[in-house]
N, C-alpha and C positions, 0 to 999 in steps of 0.2 A: 567563515563560520567556525566558531569554537567547537572542537570535537573532544568529548570526554570518552576515553577508552578504558574499558574494564576487561579483565580476564574472564570474569563471570559475574552475572547478575541473575536474580530470580526473573526479572522482567525489565527490559529497557523502557517499556511504555510506563509501567507503574513508577519506576524510579524517576523518570523525567517529569511526569505529571506531578508527583509529590514534591520534587525539587523546585518546580515552578511555583506551586502553591505556597511553599514555605520560603520562597525567594532565595533558595540556595543557588539556583541557576536562573538566568534570564535569557529569553529568546533574543536573537537567534542562537540556537545551540543544538548540538547533536550528541546522542549517546550511542556508542557502539560496544557490544559485548561479544567476546569471542565464544562464550558459552552462555546458555540461558536455560534455567531449569524450572521456571514457573511462568512462562510467557503467556500472553493473552492472544487468543485467536478470535475469529468471528463467533458471535453468539456465546461468548464466555468459554469457548473451547480453549484448550491449552495449545501453546506453540513453543516448543522447547527443542533443545538438541545440543550436540557437542561441537567442538572446534571444526571449522571448515565451512559451516553454514553461516548465513547472514542474519544478524539480529541487530536492528537499529531503530531509533526513534528520533525524529527531527521536529524541533519546535520553531515555528515561524510566526512573526507578528502578522496578524491579519491585514494590517494596513500595507504590508509589503507585497501581498498577493495581488494579482491582476484585478482591476476593478470590475471586470466582466465575469469573474469566477463565481458561480453559484456555490455558496459554502456547503450546501447539501450535497454537492457533487465533488467535494474535495477529494474523496477516495479515488475517484476516477482520475482526477488531475494528477495527484501525487503518484499514483500507480502507473499511469501511462508514461510519465516521464521516466520512471524506472524501467519500464518495458523497452523504451527507445534506447536507453543506455545499454541494457543487456543485448539488444539487437546489434548495436555498434561493436559489442565485444564478441560477436559471432554466435550468440544464443538466440535461436529462432523460437521465441515464445510469444504468447498473445495474452490479452487481458479479457477475462470473462467478467461480465458485468456483476457487481461494480468494482470488485477489489481482489480478484483471484488471478494469480499468474499460472498459466498453463503452458505445458510443452506437449504438443499434439493433444491427446485427450486426457492428460494427466496433470493434476494440480501439483505445483511445486512451491507455491508460496502465496502470500496475501498481505493485505494491509488493514489497519484499523485507524480511524481518525477521530480525535476528540478535541472539543473546544474547551480551553481553560482560560476564562476571562477573555482577553483580547488576543489570545494566542491559539494557533492551531497546532496540534501535536499529532504527527503521523508515525505510526509504528509499522515497520516492514520486516517480515520474516520470509526468507527464501532458502530452500534446500539447495544450496550450491553443489555440495559434494556428497552428502549422505541422505538417503531416504529415511525420513523421520516423520513423526506425527501422523502416520498412516498414509503419507503421500510420497510421490516420487521425488527424484532429484535431477538436477542438470548433469550430474556426474562431471562437474567442471572444476578446474583448479584455480578459478578466479579468486584472488585474494579479497576477503571481505573489506579490508581497509581500502584497497584500490577501487572496488565497486562503490563504496561510500563516497570517496573523493570525487569520482567521476559523476556520481549522482548529484552531489552538491553543486558541482560546477554547472550541470544542466539545470537543476532546480533554481539556482540563484539568478538565472537569466529571466525567470518568471515569465515564460511564454504566455500569451493571451489564451484564455479559455477557448475562444473561437478557433484558434490555431490547433490546440490539442483536440478539441471535439471534432473538427473536420476530418482528422485522421482516425479518431476512435470510432466514429459512427460507421465507417466502412468495415472495420474489424468486428463491430457488434454483431454482424450476421453470424459469426462463429458461435456466439453465445446462445443462439436460438435452438441449438441442439441439446441444451442443458437445462437444468432447473436451478432455482435459488430458493433459499429459505426466507419467507416473508411472513412476519408475525407468527413464527414458529411452525409454519406450514411450508412444505416443499411445493413450489409452483413452477410449472413449465414456462420457459421463455419463448416457446415456439410461436405464439401469437402476440408477443409483446411489441409495443411500439416505443421506440426511443425518441424522447423529446429533446429539444435544443438545450434545455438546462440540465441534461444528463439523467433526468428521471425517466421512469417507464410508465406506460399506461397498459395495465393488464386487466382484462375484463372490465373496462370502464373505470378502474381505480388507479390513481396516480401514486407511484411508489418512488421514494427517494433513496439515495445510496449511502448517505452518511450513517455510519455505524461504529 
């Protein structure tokens, strides 16, 4: 996959989405910035920071994704693959539903996923080295470029959703101690039921993870 490397960008996600829409870039392609000063987090929060942390966005043609992947759960799919890569690099982190990376009880990163025509764009921000954006960090010297390369190798195998979900649903129990924002309200996950398509049922209402 083509990697576009930048010293700094306002937002890898905005840059890649705009580049795809204007056909400056075509999927599959990845954008990595060493620094980001106006990144996008969940619920339009910012995700930014200096050199040493991880800021990347990956664009994949939807037809290349596994046929059993529910697109509404793409955040879980892309995130869990990254979680597995970090685990292989010695980082004991877990994925809080649907898109937040945690080390113990502390958030250290997250993903956002957008559909642009027939392309899925996933942005990932992880505090590898520095605690920023109000969150903790891994305090790791893992190179962002190395992490991206290992992630792309794992992602491009395009494991089946069934395989990813079978591992994730065990880890989901850790999420039940936390809350998530749903329709701008903070909702406890203590009584949530995880469905096979990655959605949740909370108080009788089905909630999906694409954001």
